[in-house]
N, C-alpha and C positions, 0 to 999 in steps of 0.2 A: 503495499500499500504506501504510494508515495504521500510524501505532504497535502496536504488542502482536500484529499479526498475525503477523510473522515469528515469533514465539515459540512462537503457537498451532501454528503451521505446523511448527517444530522438534521440539516436543514431539511432536505428531502421527506425523512421523516417525521420532522415536525409539520411539515404541510401537509404530507399526509395522513397524520393524527387530528387535525386541524379539521379537516375538510370532512374527514368521518366522522370526528363530534359536530360540526355543525351538520353533517344531514340527519346524523342520528337525533338531535334536537329536533330539526323541521319535523320531521317524521312523529316524533314524540306530539310536539305541538299540533300537525294534523290529527293525530288521534286523536287525541283529547277534545279539538273541536269535533271530532264526530261524534265522540264518543257523548259529549255534551246535545250534539243535536239530537241524535239517537233518543236519548234522556228526556229531550223535551217533546220529541215524536211521543213519547212512550204515556209522560205526564198528560199531555194535551188530549190524548184518547181514553 
């Protein structure tokens, strides 16, 4: 491993983890909204 490649790998991993966290959060929020909507529908009926 030549110097610098570790830093590149590290930043790549950080970006990947960040993207993963963002998409998980996004999905979780969408799922929550979906859940709330379903709950409202159940309450309304």
